[in-house]
C-alpha positions in Angstrom: 110.2 88.1 109.9 109.1 89.2 106.4 109.2 87.1 103.3 111.8 84.5 102.8 113.4 84.1 99.3 115.6 81.3 98.1 117.3 81.1 94.7 117.7 77.5 93.8 119.2 77.6 90.3 120.5 80.3 87.9 120.7 79.7 84.2 123.2 81.2 81.8 120.8 83.9 80.6 120.1 85.1 84.1 116.8 83.4 84.6 116.5 81.7 88.0 114.4 79.3 89.9 113.4 80.4 93.3 110.9 80.0 96.2 109.1 82.7 98.0 108.0 81.9 101.6 105.0 84.1 102.6 102.5 84.1 105.4 99.9 82.3 103.4 102.2 79.7 101.8 105.1 79.3 99.3 105.3 80.4 95.7 107.6 78.8 93.1 109.3 81.5 90.9 109.3 82.8 88.2 105.6 83.2 88.6 102.7 84.8 86.8 100.2 86.4 89.2 96.6 86.6 88.0 94.9 89.9 88.7 91.9 90.0 91.0 91.1 93.7 90.8 88.1 93.7 93.1 89.0 90.7 95.2 87.9 88.5 92.3 89.8 87.2 89.2 87.1 88.1 86.8 84.7 85.3 85.9 86.8 82.6 87.5 85.8 81.0 90.9 88.6 80.6 93.5 88.3 76.8 93.5 89.1 76.7 89.8 92.1 79.1 90.3 93.4 76.6 92.9 93.4 73.6 90.6 94.1 74.8 87.1 97.4 74.1 85.3 98.9 70.9 83.9 100.4 70.2 87.3 97.2 70.9 89.1 98.9 73.4 91.4 96.8 76.3 90.2 97.6 80.0 90.8 99.9 80.1 93.8 99.6 83.9 94.3 97.1 86.5 92.9 96.7 90.3 93.1 94.1 92.5 94.6 93.7 96.2 93.8 94.0 98.8 96.6 92.3 101.6 94.8 89.2 99.6 93.9 88.8 97.9 97.2 89.3 101.2 99.1 86.4 102.7 97.1 84.2 99.6 97.3 83.5 97.9 99.7 86.1 99.8 101.7 89.2 98.6 103.5 87.8 99.1 106.9 84.9 96.8 106.1 87.3 94.2 104.7 89.4 94.4 107.9 86.3 93.8 110.0 85.6 90.7 107.9 89.1 89.4 108.8 91.1 90.7 105.8 90.9 90.2 102.1 91.9 86.5 102.3 89.0 85.6 104.5 86.6 88.0 102.7 87.1 86.3 99.3 87.9 82.8 100.6 91.4 82.7 99.3 94.0 81.2 101.7 97.0 81.4 99.3 99.4 84.3 99.0 98.3 87.6 97.7 99.9 90.9 96.7 98.2 94.3 96.7 99.3 97.2 94.5 99.5 100.7 96.1 96.8 102.4 94.1 99.4 104.6 92.4 98.8 103.3 88.9 95.0 103.6 89.1 95.3 107.2 90.4 97.8 107.8 87.5 95.2 106.6 85.0 92.7 109.2 86.4 94.6 112.1 84.7 91.5 114.3 84.4 90.4 113.6 88.0 93.5 114.0 90.0 95.9 116.6 91.5 99.4 115.6 92.5 101.1 117.3 95.4 104.3 116.5 97.5 102.0 115.2 100.2 100.1 112.8 98.0 97.3 112.7 95.3 93.9 114.2 95.5 91.4 112.5 93.2 87.8 112.0 92.4 86.2 108.5 92.4 85.5 107.2 89.0 82.3 105.7 90.6 80.5 108.7 91.9 82.9 111.7 91.7 83.5 111.9 95.4 86.8 113.4 96.5 89.5 111.4 98.1 93.2 111.8 99.1 95.9 109.1 99.0 99.2 109.8 100.8 101.9 107.2 101.1 100.8 106.7 104.7 97.2 106.2 103.7 98.1 103.8 101.0 100.0 101.8 103.6 97.1 101.9 106.0 94.7 100.6 103.4 97.0 97.8 102.3 97.8 96.8 105.9 94.1 96.6 106.6 93.5 94.5 103.5 96.1 92.1 104.9 98.0 91.1 101.7 101.2 89.1 102.1 103.1 91.6 99.9 102.3 95.3 99.7 103.7 97.9 97.4 105.2 101.4 98.2 103.1 104.3 97.0 104.6 105.7 93.8 103.9 108.0 90.8 103.8 106.3 87.4 105.2 108.6 84.8 103.2 108.9 81.6 104.7 108.0 78.2 106.1 109.8 76.4 107.7 112.2 79.0 110.7 114.5 78.9 113.8 113.8 81.0 113.0 116.7 83.2 109.4 115.6 83.8 110.5 112.0 84.5 113.2 113.1 86.9 110.7 115.2 88.8 108.2 112.3 89.0 111.0 109.9 90.1 111.9 112.3 93.0 108.3 112.2 94.2 108.4 108.4 94.0 111.5 108.3 96.2 110.1 110.7 98.8 106.9 108.6 98.9 108.9 105.3 99.1 110.8 106.5 102.2 107.5 107.6 103.8 105.9 104.3 102.8 108.7 102.2 104.3 108.7 104.1 107.6 104.9 104.0 108.1 104.5 100.4 107.0 107.1 99.1 109.3 105.8 101.2 112.2 102.2 100.0 111.7 102.0 96.7 109.8 102.3 94.4 112.9 99.6 96.2 114.7 96.8 94.5 112.8 95.5 92.0 115.4 93.8 89.6 113.1 96.9 89.2 110.8 99.7 89.0 113.3 102.2 86.4 112.0 101.3 83.4 110.0 103.9 80.6 109.5 106.3 82.9 111.4 106.1 85.7 108.8 104.6 89.1 108.6 103.4 91.3 105.8 106.2 92.5 103.4 106.8 95.7 101.4 108.4 96.2 98.0 109.9 99.4 96.6 109.2 100.4 93.0 112.0 101.5 90.7 110.9 104.3 88.4 112.7 106.5 85.9 110.7 106.1 82.7 112.7 105.1 79.6 115.9 106.7 80.8 118.5 104.2 81.9 120.4 106.9 83.8 117.4 107.6 85.9 116.6 103.9 86.4 120.2 103.6 87.8 119.6 106.5 90.2 116.2 105.2 91.3 117.5 101.7 92.1 120.4 103.1 94.1 118.1 105.4 96.1 115.7 102.6 96.9 118.5 100.2 97.9 119.8 102.9 100.4 116.4 103.3 102.1 116.1 101.9 105.6 113.4 101.9 108.3 114.0 102.9 111.9 115.4 99.4 112.6 117.8 99.5 109.6 115.7 97.2 107.4 115.3 97.9 103.7 112.5 96.8 101.4 111.7 93.1 101.2 111.7 93.1 97.4 111.9 95.4 94.4 109.6 96.1 91.5 110.2 97.6 88.2 107.3 100.0 87.5 106.3 102.5 84.8 106.5 100.0 81.9 104.0 98.7 79.4 102.6 102.2 79.2 102.9 102.6 75.4 106.6 102.3 74.8 108.0 99.9 72.1 108.6 96.4 73.3 112.3 96.6 72.6 112.5 99.6 74.9 110.7 97.6 77.6 113.2 94.8 77.3 116.2 97.2 77.5 114.9 98.9 80.6 114.2 95.6 82.3 117.6 94.2 81.4 119.3 97.3 82.6 117.4 97.5 85.9 117.7 93.8 86.8 121.5 94.2 86.8 121.1 96.9 89.5 118.9 94.9 91.9 120.2 92.6 94.7 120.3 88.9 93.7 119.0 87.8 97.1 115.7 89.8 96.8 112.7 89.0 94.6 112.3 91.1 91.4 108.9 92.0 90.1 108.0 93.6 86.8 104.6 95.2 87.0 101.8 95.0 84.5 103.3 92.7 81.8 102.5 91.2 79.3 101.7 88.8 76.4 102.7 85.1 76.9 105.9 85.3 74.9 106.9 88.5 76.8 106.5 86.9 80.3 108.5 83.9 79.1 111.3 86.2 77.8 111.4 88.3 81.0 111.5 85.2 83.2 114.5 83.9 81.2 116.1 87.2 81.9 115.8 86.9 85.7 112.4 88.4 86.6 110.8 86.5 89.4 107.2 87.9 89.5 104.9 89.3 86.8 101.2 90.2 86.6 98.8 91.4 83.9 95.1 91.8 83.4 95.5 90.5 79.8 94.5 86.8 80.2 91.1 87.6 81.5 90.5 90.9 79.7 91.3 89.3 76.3 89.1 86.3 77.2 86.1 88.6 77.8 86.7 89.8 74.2 86.9 86.3 72.8 90.6 86.4 72.3 92.3 83.1 73.2 96.0 82.4 73.5 97.0 79.1 72.1 100.0 77.1 70.9 98.9 78.1 67.3 98.9 81.8 68.2 96.0 84.2 69.1 92.5 83.1 68.1 89.5 85.3 68.0 87.0 82.6 68.7 84.1 84.7 67.3 85.4 84.0 63.8 83.1 82.4 61.3 85.6 79.7 60.5 85.0 78.2 64.0 81.2 77.9 63.5 81.4 74.1 62.9 84.8 73.4 64.4 84.5 70.5 66.8 88.0 70.7 68.1 89.2 72.2 71.3 90.4 75.8 71.5 94.0 74.4 71.7 94.7 70.7 71.0 97.9 70.9 73.2 96.1 72.4 76.2 94.7 70.2 79.1 92.6 72.9 80.7 89.0 72.1 81.7 87.7 74.2 78.8 89.8 72.5 76.1 89.1 69.0 77.6 85.3 69.4 77.4 84.2 72.2 74.9 84.6 72.8 71.2 85.6 75.9 69.4 82.1 75.9 67.8 80.4 75.9 71.3 82.7 78.7 72.6 81.9 80.8 69.5 78.2 80.2 70.1 78.4 81.3 73.7 80.1 84.6 72.7 77.6 85.3 69.9 74.6 84.7 72.2 76.1 86.8 75.1 76.2 83.9 77.5 78.1 84.7 80.7 79.7 81.2 80.6 81.7 82.4 77.6 83.9 84.7 79.8 84.5 82.0 82.3 85.5 79.2 79.9 87.8 81.6 77.9 89.3 83.0 81.1 90.0 79.6 82.5 91.8 78.6 79.2 93.9 81.8 79.0 94.9 81.7 82.7 96.0 78.1 82.4 97.9 79.0 79.2 99.9 81.6 81.2 100.4 79.4 84.2 101.6 76.5 82.1 104.0 78.8 80.3 105.6 79.7 83.6 105.7 76.0 84.7 107.6 75.1 81.5 110.0 78.0 82.1 110.7 76.9 85.6 111.5 73.4 84.4 113.6 74.8 81.6 115.6 77.0 84.0 116.2 74.2 86.5 117.4 71.9 83.6 119.8 74.5 82.2 121.2 75.3 85.6 121.7 71.6 86.4 123.5 71.1 83.1 125.7 74.0 83.8 126.6 72.6 87.2 127.3 69.2 85.7 129.6 70.8 83.1 131.5 72.6 85.8 132.2 69.3 87.5 133.7 67.6 84.4 
């Protein structure tokens, strides 16, 4: 069987506590998933990922990037090594994207056809082709717990006509992804079933910034079935955080969440700042990911209870306090703002590690607090109903 998903509590605003049961373990939701583009969460060792957070539970699930691992070192090599979990020494759950967004970002190097996308590698200019079937084969070989259907991410801004055309392509590719994935996923001998579960596949709702198209896209995906009558294991909301105003992002998420089945996990792709992921979790989003914590860290931007800090600032030159006095991460418990500033100004690689550890813990702790909040609100609502 694929993933298991249990919703334990639902708060008044729609936010919900849940548990994902996956081949490599369980995940408490709502959850933020750190991005490990090339089978590595940049600058952070796996052991630190496993223990960070106020509760010490660390990151329960991370992402890996299909496009980048396909190009280097190659999915076939990773399969020979026993899959991406064994390759990178990570025995917790993992999700792989389909490669669609990365191909989308190569606007000058790609050609989209009904069969798939022809593109040139950003590394050496070599020519490649991704079809829905090939994307599934790569993800199956990588061996992630959760895989994503191949889709086309629509640029922003885009006309209604262009968005509808792109959405139609996503739907055609989603149907092909589902059929091919289910026909081939269980043939990977080294993966098989773990804890009684197999790899799972999510469909991706597109439709740009048009609510009417989002409605149509969700309906089409919910109708899709494989040869055995099974639909997708979960549903993602894609095509957001591509330049649209934040209020539009929120409106599209709220509109689309109402269209998705309550017994399936719901994933918003590629978001966002700490306050955004908290807001979306309270709305009922179960899974989110973003490169922002580590990318910002590499540029000396820290997320703190006081707001965002550029630790390169002169005012921190003799500041002996931690990056965030309310944070219990290993960086804040040991190092001063002055030292972090020094590391960045001298170009020391340790700077990226210490800043990334702090930012990731800030995100993970934010989700931990939201989970506690949602459980408390739901409990209070249940108690009030019994009075």
